N, C-alpha and C positions, 0 to 999 in steps of 0.2 A: 485272737488275731494271729495271723501267720507271718513271722517276719523273716521268712527263708530268703537268703541272698540269691538274687537272680542268676548269678554265674553258677550256682550248685544244682540248678534244675535243668535236666536234658530234654530237648523237644522229642516230642514223638513223631513217627513217620506221617500220622495224620495231619499234623500241623506244621511241618518243618518249613513250608513256604510262607507260613501266614506272617512271620516276624519280618518279611522282607519289606523294609520301610519304603521301598521305591512303588509298592504297590498299595500303599496304605490309603491313597485317596480313592482307589477302585473299590476297597473293602469297606470304606465308611459307610455306615447306615444298614450293613449286613447284620444277621444273627450269627453269634459264634457260640460254640460250646465254650466251657470255663476255661479248657487248656489253650483253646485257639485264642481267646481273648488275652489270656496272660502272655502268650508268646508275642502277639501282636503288640501289646502295650510295652513289653521288654525293648522290642526293637525300636517302637516310638522314643523310649526314654534313652536310648544309646544314641539316637540319631539326633536328639536334642540335648546331649550332655548332661543328662542326670541319670541317676540309678532309681530302679524302681522296687516297691514291695507290693505285697497283698496287704489290701486294707479290710475293711469290715465285710464279715460273711453273714448272710442272713438266711435263716432255713424257714421252711413252710412247717404246717402242723405235723406232716408225715417225717420231719426231719431231713427233708433233701433240701439241697442248696437253692435258694430262690433268687438272690442277688448276691454278687461278688464285687467288691470296690477294689481297683488297683490305683497306687498312689506313688508320688515322689517318697523315697526312702526317708527323706528329711521331714515329712509332713507330720505336723504334731509335736516336734522338739525345738526348743528354744534355740534362737540363732544368736551366736555370740556376737558382741559389740563390735562395730566397725570404727578404726581410726578416724578421727573427725577430720585430719588434715588430708591424708589420702583417702577420701571417701569413694566407696565404689557401691553401685547400687546391688543391694542384696539379692539373691536369687529367690525368685517366687515360685513356690511349688505349685505344678499345674497337675490338677486332679482329673481323672477320666473315669468314669463309671461305665461298665459294659452292662447293659440291662439284657437279662436273659429273655424275659417276656413280660411286658407290661400290659399287652392288650387286654380290654375287658373280655371275658369269655360270654358266650352266648347265654349261659345258665346264669351267670350274674346280671347281666343286662336284661334278661327277661324278668329276673325276681326285682331288678331296680324299677323297670317301668311298671311292675305291678304295683309297687309302692307309691310310685308318682302318681299313677292314676286315681289313688284314693286320697291324694293330698299332701303326700310326705315329700318335703323339700329334699334337694340334692345333697346337702350337706347332711341332714338327717338319715338319708339312705346310706350315705358313705359311713356314717356311724355305726348304722346297724350291720352293714356287712363287715366292718372291722370287728364288731363284737363276735360276729358268727365265725371269724376267722381267728379269733383268739388275741391278736395283735394287729396292729396297724401294717407292720412289714410283712405279715402273712397274707394280706389281701392280695397283693400282686399288681396292684395298680394305685393311681393317684386320684385325688379328688378331681383334678384336671382331665385325666383319663375318662373318668366317668361323665364328666360335663360334655367332653367332646363326643362320646358315644350316644349321649341324648341329643346332642345337636345333629350328628349323622341321621339319627332315627327322624327327626323333624324333616330334614331335606328329602329324606326317602318317602315320606307320606306326600310331600308336596309332588314329588316326581310320579307317585303312584296315583296320582288324580284327584287329590283333595280339591284343587281349583275347579278343575272339570265339574266335579260333583256339585260343587256350589253354583257355577254357573247354570247347570242343568235345573237345579232346585229353582232359582230365580226365573228360568225360562217357564217351568210350571206355574210359578205365582203370576207371571205376565199373563198366562193362558186364562187362569182364574179371575184376575183382577186386571181389565185392559189398562186401569189407570196406574199399573204398578210401573215405577221409574227404577231403573238400574243402570249404572255405567261403570266401567272400571278401565284402567290402562295397565300396561304390562312394560316390562323393562326390556333392555337389548336381548337379552337372553331368552325372552318370552315368559318370564315368571311373572306372577301377579305384581304389581306395584302399588296402585291405588284402588279403592272400590267405595261406591256410594250407592245407597238405594233408599227408596221411599215408596210407601203404597198410596192408594188413592185417598185413603181416610186421613193420612197424615199430610197429604198434600191439601186436602180441604181444610183441614184444621189452620193450617198456615194462612189461608186467605183470611181467617177471622181474628187470629192472634199473632200476626206477623210483625207487630209494632216493635217488639224486643225479642231477640233470639240470645241465647248463651250457648257455649260449647268450650271444652277444654280436651286435654288429651291424658287424663289421669289414668286410664284403664290399659294395662299392658299384660294382664294376667291371662295369657293364651300362648298356645304352642310356640308361636312365632316370635313372642315379644313385640308385636306390632302394636302402636298407638290406635286405640278405638275411639272415635270421636263422635258422640251423639249430639245433633243439633237440637236444642230444646228451647221450650217456651213455657208460658203460663197461661191456662186458659181462665174461662170466667167464674170458674169455682176455685181459684187460687191454686190450682194442683199443677203440678209438672206435667207437660206433654212433650212427646217426640215429634219433629218435623222430619229428620233424616237421619242416617246414621253413616258414619265413613270408617273404613279401615285403611290406614295410610301407611307408606313405607317408612317414613322418617318425619320429624318436626322441622322442617325447612320451610322457607317462606314459598318455594314452589309447589310444595304438596298442599299448604294450606290455600294457595291461590286455587290450585286444581278443585279442592273441596268447595270452596265458596262459588266458583264458577258453575260447578255441576248442581250445586244446591240451588242457585238462582235459575239455572235451565229448568230443574224440576218444578220449580215454583213459579213458571212463567215469567221470569226475570223482574220478579216484584221484590224489591230490596226493602231490609227492615229499616226501621227508624234508628234503633240502637242495637249494639251488638256487645254482649258482656262476655268477658274473657278472663282467664287466669293470669293475664299480665305477660304471655309469652311475646318477646320481641318480633320473632319471625311472624308470629300470628298478626301482630299489630301493623307489619308492614303489608301483609297480604290483604288484610282489610282495607287499608289505605288505598292499595292499587285496585281491588276489585269493587268495593262499595265505598268509594271516596265521600260520599255525603252521610253515611250513617255515623251515629255517634258511637264512639268506642268508649265503654266503660269496664272497669275491673270488678271482678268478683273475688271471693273468698277474703283473706285479710286485706289485700289491694282494695277492694271494694269499700269495707268498712273504713280503711284508713283515708282513701282519696275521695270518692262518691259522697260519703255522708258530709264531709267538709264543703264539698262544691254545692250539693243539691240542698242541703240543710234539711233533709227529710229522713228520719232513722226508718220509717216504713218502707221506704224505697230499698235501703239496704237489706233490711230483713227479708223482704220479700224474695230477692234475688238470692240471698245467701241461702235461704231455705230451698229455693230452687235447685241449685248447683248441689247443695248437701244431699238433697233427697236423691237426685239422680246419681250422685256418687255412691251412696249407701244401696241404692237398688241394684246397679250394675257390680258393685263390688262382690255383692253376693251372687247374683246371677251368673256372672261370668268366672266365678272362682273355680280354678282348675280345669277350664273347658280345653279341649284338645284341638280340634279343628276348626276352620273357618266355619263350617256349617253349623258346629256345636254353638260357637259364638254368636251366629245369626239366630239360630233357634231359641238361644237363652235370652237375647234381646226381645225377640218376637214375644216370648212369654212374658217378658217384664211389660212389654207394651199392652198385651192382652189384659193384664191386672191394672193398669192404669186405664184402660177403657171401661172395664167394670165398675172401677171407683167412680168414673164419670157419669155412668148410668146411674148410679146411686145418688150422686149429688144432684144430678137432673131431676130425680124423683123427689128428692127432699125440698128442692127449691120450688118444684111446681105443686108439692102436697101439703107442705107444712108452712107455718108462718112464724117467724122469730118474735120474740117478745119485744115490745115496744116500751122504752123506759125513760123517754123524755116527755116534756109537757108540748113540745111541738108535734102534736098528733097528725095533724095534716100532711106535714112534710114527711114524717115518719111512715106514714101509710103509703103514701105514694112512692117512696123508696122501696118499701116491702114488696110492692107489686111490680116493680120493674127489676129489681137487682136480685142475683142470685144470693143464697143464703151467706155465704163467705163475704161477698161483695157488700151486702147489706151491713153486715157487722163492721167492716172497715168504713163503710158510711157512718154508722152510728158511733162510732168513736170520735169522730170528727165532730158530730153534732153536738155530743156532749161537751167538747171542749170548745164551742163557740161561746160559751158563757163567761170564759176567761178574758174576752174581748169587748170592748165597747166603743162606738162611733164617737170619736172625740172631735172631729171637725168634718165638715162638708165643704167641697171646693167645687163651685159651679164652673164648667168649661165654657169655652166660647159657643159651643154647640149646645143647643136646649136639651138634646137628647141624652148628652153626657154629664155625668156627676161622678166626682172623686171623692173618695171617703177614707180618712186616716183613722186606724185603729191600734191603740196601744193594748199591750198586754198587762193584765192584772199584777200590781206589785212590780212591774218592769215597765215603767212608763217611758223609759229610753228607748224601748224596743218597740218600734211602729210597723205597720204594714199598711200599703195604700191599695185601695180597690178602686178600679174605674168601671162604672156601670153604664151601658148604653140601651137605654129604654126602648129603642126602636127595634134592635135585634135582640134585646134581652141577654147580652153577653156580660160576662163579669170577668176582669182580669186581675189578677192578685200578683203583687210583688214577691210572695212567697213561692210562686211557680209549681206548687205541688200538682195541680191539675196538669197543668203540661207534662208531667214527669209521670204521676201515678194514674191519671185520666179518672180520678174521683175529685168530688167537690172538696175544697179544703175549709176549716174552721171559719175562716175571714170571709170567705164567700157566703157561707151559711149564716153568719151574723148580720151581713147586708141583706140578704133574703128576708131574715126575721125583721129587720127594720123596716123593709119595704112591705111587709104583711103579705109575703108570698106563701100560698098553702100548697105549692107544688114545685117541683123542679123544672126549671126551663129546660128546653131542648138542648140549648148550648152547653149545658154542664151534664147532660146524659151523654156518655161514650157506650155504644153498643157493645163493645168487648166485655163489659161487665154484666151486661144484662141477661135475663133468662132466655131471651129470644135472638140472642146474637148469632146463632146458626141458620135459624129459619130465616133472619131477616138479611142474609148475604146479598150482595149486589146483584142486580137483575140484568146488568150488561145490556141495556137496551140499545147502545151504541152499536150500530151496524158494522163499524169498522173494528170491534173487538174480536180478537182470535177466537176460532170455534173451541179450542181448548179451553180457553177462559170461561167461556160461557158454559161448557161442561161441567167444570169443577164448581161453579156457582150453583149449577142445578143440582149436582151431587150433594153439596153441602146442605142445601134445603130440604132434600129427600131425606138425608141421613138424619136431619134434626127431627123430621116429622116421625120417622120410623123409629127411633130411639127407645120411646116410651112404650111402643108396641112390643119391642122386643123384650125389654125389661118385665113388663107384666106376663108375656107369653112364655116367658122361661120360669114362672113361679110354680105353675103346677103342669101336670102332664095333659090335664083337660084343656087348658089354655094353648099348650105348645102344639099340639097335634093340629087342630084348625089352622092355627097362625102359619105353621110351618107350610100345611097344604096350600093354603092360599098363595104364600109367597112363592112356592114352586110352579103353581099354575101361572102365575103372573110372569115369572121368569121364562118359562117356556113359551108363553105367548110373544114376550117381547123377543126372545131368541129366534121363533120363526119370522117375525116381521123384518129381522135383519138377515134372514136366511142362515142362521148360524148351525142349522141341522145339517147342512151340508159341510163335510169336513173341509173342502177346498175353499169354500166361502168363509168358513169360520176362521182359517188360518190367515185369510186376506184381510178380514176385518180387524182381527187382532194386531196384525203387523202395522196396520195403518193407523191405529189409534195413537 
C-alpha cells in the first residue's frame, strides 16, 4: 500500500485540470489513467472536507497495474471514542474506486460462450477463467460482468432474427401440415411475447383424450429464461401425450389466459372436464376466467395432499403424478442447454416423435397380444381383454381382483321397479360401506365411491354387483371409449349438419390416422414392406393433391391459407 500524502505529489501537465471539482459531474463515468484518477479523487476529497490516500493496488500476471483504489486517509484505522454528553456524528469514510477497465474482452467472451454451449454454468465459467488468470483479481472483470455479457449476447441473437427464423419454420410446417396451428403475440417494442403451437395430430389426439389436461411452467432452461408450458394429457395406453406447447413471457394471469384462450381456439373451443396444475395462483385465476366450468385439480405434492383426500382414489393421484413427472423428466433432458427458440421447438418435436413411436408399439401390443387372465370371472375378463388396451385392462383387472373384498349386505328396492340399491361393506371393515344403485332398464350402475366418474373405469363395487347379477359382460354404460383399443377409430362422425367443417375434418383425420397407424408400424419393419407402402401412400397423396389442384402453386397457396 502506498500511503503517500496527497499534498506531496505534484500534478502532471497531462492531468492538471482533472482535479477541478467543478467539472467532476462531467467526468463521472469516463475512463481515466491512474494519475488522472488520483488527482480527480484528491480534488473530490478536498471539496468534501477529508484527506485522501492511495489504497489497494492489484497487478495482472505481467506485473502491470490492473486496478487502483483511492480512499479516505482514515479508512481502516480505529476512531477514538466520542464524549457521550457532547456527542457528534463520527465522520464516515467514503471510498471511491476507479476501475481502469472491467469490460469482458472478446477473447474471454468467445471462450466463455464455448464453455456455455457444452453445458458449463456461468459460475463454473468464471471459476475456470480465474484459474487461467492465476487469481480472481487478475481476471479483470466480475461474475456480474460476465453474466451481463451473456445477456447482451442473448439480446443480440433476438435482434439478429431468431424469432423470424422460428416463424419461417412454422410457416413451412403449415405448408406441409394444413392442420398445423400457430399463434403468437408481440410486445410494444415488437419483440416476441407469447407463442403457442400444435400440429394436426396433436389436435386430433385432443378430441379423443380431452377430458383431463395438465400443464405447468417448470422448464426455463433456454437462452431467454422463458417459461415453457406443454399442455399434456393421458391416452388410452396410459402414456403421456402432448396437445400443444406454449412459450410465455412471464407467469402472470394475463399470459396464462392468453395460452388457454389460444389452446381452446386450436381445439375448436372444446373445453376439458378437468385441468391439473402445479398450484400456481395466477394459473388458477386464468382457469377460472377462461374455462370456468372445468374442475381444477393440483398435481405434484399438491395433488397427493389434496386430491387423494377429496377423491378417495390413490390410482387417480398416481396416474397424474406419473403424467407430470414423465413430462418433466423428458423435457428436462430434451431442453437442457438449448440455445434458441428454434432449438427448443425442435427438441420438443423430437420428444413428441418418441412418444408417438411408443404409442405405435403400444397399439401393436394391444392388438396382437392378450394379457393373462387371473380371476375365476372368466367371461367378464375375456370381454375386458377384447375391448381395453393392455394397460387399461391391467387397471381393470386390479379392480376385478379386489371385488372379492366386498359382499352385498343389503338390497333396497326403490319406488321404481327398474331400480335397485345395494349396500356393500368391506371385509373386516364393516363400518365402511358403499352404496350402488342399479337401473335394469338402462343398465347403469352408480357408486358412492365415484371412481368411475373420476377415472372412467369400473370400480370394484360395481363389479361385485355385476357378479351378483350374473353378468358375463360389461354393460355399455361402464365402457368409456377413451380407454378402449378403438378409441381413435370410433371418433364422432359429426352427422349434425350444423357442425363446423373444421370439426368434421379433425374427426375424419382421427379415424384415418387410427386406421393407418398399424400400416406404418409394419411397413417400417423391413425395407421390403417399406418401399411398396411408401409408393402407394405417395401415389394416393399425389392423386388427392391433383383433385384439390395443389399442383398449381397459386391454388396450393390459396388452399393452405384457407384451411
